[in-house]
C-alpha positions as CSV (number, residue, x, y, z in Angstrom):
1,X,0.0,0.0,0.0
2,X,1.3,3.5,-0.9
3,X,2.6,5.4,2.0
4,X,2.1,8.9,0.5
5,X,-0.6,11.2,-0.6
6,X,-0.4,14.0,-3.1
7,X,-2.3,17.2,-3.7
8,X,-2.5,18.7,-7.1
9,X,-4.7,21.5,-8.4
10,X,-7.8,19.4,-8.7
11,X,-6.6,15.9,-8.1
12,X,-6.1,14.1,-4.8
13,X,-4.7,10.6,-4.7
14,X,-3.0,8.4,-2.1
15,X,-3.3,7.2,1.5
16,X,-4.3,10.3,3.3
17,X,-5.3,13.5,1.6
18,X,-5.5,16.8,3.5
19,X,-7.2,19.8,1.9
20,X,-6.0,22.7,3.9
21,X,-7.6,26.2,4.3
22,X,-6.5,27.4,0.9
23,X,-6.5,24.0,-0.9
24,X,-9.3,22.8,-3.2
25,X,-12.0,20.7,-1.7
26,X,-13.1,17.5,-3.5
27,X,-16.7,16.5,-3.2
28,X,-18.0,13.0,-3.8
29,X,-21.6,13.0,-4.9
30,X,-23.0,9.7,-3.5
31,X,-26.1,8.7,-1.5
32,X,-25.4,8.1,2.1
33,X,-27.1,6.1,4.9
34,X,-27.5,7.0,8.5
35,X,-26.6,4.7,11.4
36,X,-30.3,3.7,11.8
37,X,-30.2,2.3,8.3
38,X,-27.8,-0.4,9.4
39,X,-29.7,-1.4,12.5
40,X,-28.0,0.8,15.0
41,X,-30.0,2.2,17.9
42,X,-31.4,5.6,16.9
43,X,-30.5,7.1,20.2
44,X,-26.9,6.4,19.4
45,X,-26.9,8.2,16.1
46,X,-23.8,10.4,15.7
47,X,-22.6,12.6,12.8
48,X,-21.5,9.4,10.9
49,X,-22.6,8.6,7.4
50,X,-21.7,5.8,5.0
51,X,-22.5,2.9,2.8
52,X,-23.3,-0.7,3.6
53,X,-20.4,-2.8,4.9
54,X,-18.0,0.1,4.8
55,X,-20.3,1.9,7.3
56,X,-20.6,-1.1,9.6
57,X,-16.8,-1.8,9.6
58,X,-16.1,1.9,10.0
59,X,-18.3,2.3,13.0
60,X,-16.7,-0.7,14.7
61,X,-13.2,0.6,14.0
62,X,-14.1,4.1,15.2
63,X,-15.5,2.7,18.4
64,X,-12.3,0.7,19.0
65,X,-10.3,3.9,19.0
66,X,-11.9,4.9,22.3
67,X,-11.6,8.7,21.4
68,X,-14.7,10.8,22.0
69,X,-14.2,12.5,18.7
70,X,-17.8,13.9,18.4
71,X,-17.3,15.7,21.7
72,X,-13.8,17.0,20.7
73,X,-15.0,17.9,17.2
74,X,-18.7,18.6,17.5
75,X,-19.0,20.2,14.1
76,X,-17.4,17.4,12.2
77,X,-18.8,14.5,10.2
78,X,-17.2,11.2,9.3
79,X,-18.3,9.3,6.2
80,X,-17.4,5.7,5.5
81,X,-17.5,4.7,1.8
82,X,-16.6,1.8,-0.3
83,X,-12.9,1.4,-1.1
84,X,-11.2,3.5,-3.8
85,X,-8.0,2.3,-5.4
86,X,-6.1,5.5,-5.0
87,X,-7.4,6.7,-1.6
88,X,-7.7,5.6,2.0
89,X,-8.9,8.8,3.5
90,X,-9.7,12.5,2.9
91,X,-9.9,15.4,5.4
92,X,-11.9,18.3,4.1
93,X,-11.0,21.1,6.4
94,X,-13.3,23.7,4.8
95,X,-16.3,21.4,5.2
96,X,-15.4,19.8,8.6
97,X,-15.7,16.5,6.9
98,X,-13.7,13.3,6.9
99,X,-14.1,10.5,4.4
100,X,-12.7,7.1,4.9
101,X,-12.6,4.6,2.0
102,X,-12.8,1.0,3.4
103,X,-11.3,-1.6,1.1
104,X,-12.1,-5.2,1.0
105,X,-9.4,-7.1,2.8
106,X,-8.2,-4.1,4.6
107,X,-7.2,-5.1,8.1
108,X,-9.0,-3.6,11.1
109,X,-5.8,-2.3,12.5
110,X,-4.9,-0.4,9.4
111,X,-8.4,0.9,9.1
112,X,-8.2,2.2,12.7
113,X,-4.8,3.8,11.9
114,X,-6.2,5.6,8.8
115,X,-9.2,6.9,10.8
116,X,-7.0,8.1,13.7
117,X,-4.7,9.9,11.2
118,X,-7.6,11.8,9.6
119,X,-9.1,12.6,13.0
120,X,-5.6,13.9,13.9
121,X,-5.9,16.4,11.0
122,X,-9.3,17.5,12.2
123,X,-8.0,18.0,15.8
124,X,-5.1,20.0,14.4
125,X,-7.1,22.4,12.3
126,X,-9.9,22.7,14.9
127,X,-8.0,22.9,18.2
128,X,-4.4,23.8,17.6
129,X,-3.1,27.3,17.4
130,X,0.1,28.4,15.8
131,X,1.8,28.2,19.2
132,X,0.5,24.7,19.7
133,X,2.0,23.6,16.3
134,X,5.3,25.3,17.3
135,X,5.3,23.3,20.5
136,X,4.8,20.1,18.6
137,X,7.6,21.0,16.2
138,X,10.0,21.9,19.0
139,X,9.2,18.7,20.9
140,X,9.8,16.7,17.7
141,X,12.8,18.8,16.6
142,X,11.3,19.4,13.2
143,X,11.2,23.2,13.3
144,X,12.6,23.4,9.8
145,X,9.7,21.4,8.3
146,X,6.7,23.2,6.7
147,X,3.5,22.6,8.6
148,X,1.1,22.5,5.7
149,X,1.7,20.4,2.6
150,X,1.9,22.2,-0.7
151,X,1.1,21.1,-4.2
152,X,2.8,17.8,-4.9
153,X,4.1,17.5,-1.3
154,X,3.9,14.4,0.8
155,X,1.8,14.5,4.0
156,X,4.3,12.5,5.9
157,X,7.1,15.1,5.3
158,X,5.2,18.0,6.9
159,X,4.4,19.0,10.4
160,X,0.7,18.4,9.8
161,X,1.3,14.8,8.7
162,X,3.8,14.2,11.5
163,X,1.2,15.4,14.0
164,X,-1.5,13.3,12.5
165,X,0.7,10.2,12.6
166,X,1.6,11.0,16.2
167,X,-2.1,11.2,16.9
168,X,-2.6,7.8,15.3
169,X,0.2,6.3,17.4
170,X,-1.5,7.8,20.5
171,X,-4.7,6.0,19.7
172,X,-3.6,2.8,17.9
173,X,0.1,2.2,18.6
174,X,3.1,2.5,16.4
175,X,2.3,-0.2,13.9
176,X,1.8,1.4,10.5
177,X,3.6,4.6,11.5
178,X,4.7,6.5,8.4
179,X,6.0,10.0,9.3
180,X,9.2,10.8,7.4
181,X,10.3,13.4,9.9
182,X,11.3,11.2,12.7
183,X,10.6,8.0,14.7
184,X,7.4,7.3,16.5
185,X,6.6,9.8,19.3
186,X,8.1,9.3,22.8
187,X,6.0,9.1,25.9
188,X,6.5,12.8,26.5
189,X,5.5,13.6,23.0
190,X,2.4,11.4,23.3
191,X,1.5,13.3,26.5
192,X,1.7,16.5,24.4
193,X,-0.7,15.0,21.8
194,X,-3.1,14.2,24.7
195,X,-2.9,17.8,25.9
196,X,-3.4,19.3,22.4
197,X,-6.3,17.0,21.8
198,X,-8.0,18.4,24.9
199,X,-7.9,15.1,26.7
200,X,-5.4,15.9,29.5
201,X,-6.7,15.6,33.1
């Protein structure tokens, strides 16, 4: 599986696509189902949408993360869709929307990692200030790295991608870790992730 994502003028491909504040937003025009459509208790309906088996698997993987994402990110929606060859996930920051593409044969562990990475982007753009991002860069000794990916840049070579991968490690462990800026976060760095995610104390 590819370990990179790319952003071009109107094309997004790869494992994890991040559309930043000034980047184009890609919309996928598909019908969606609510949780109640797959037999879930209506009282448990959250801002989660999706399709068939992708929705069922996505909800289970999301629950396994143990992160109260809808409380931390009350204005965000997560959509689980059938797998796409070129994508695993998209974060649409201008729409407060995450899309996860669930492939046949994709392991539960990798699905959880993808979800956690995309939620990490949402946490970053919703909760982190410039000073917070500087604290992460200093803790990781990556002050010279750009935070936001530019056109043709890899997610995992930027501060935003490193933070999202660190967030995924915090929730799922280091398996599947892909940042190109350094090794998996230390315990102290994971404690900073917890603080920046509003979960400390």
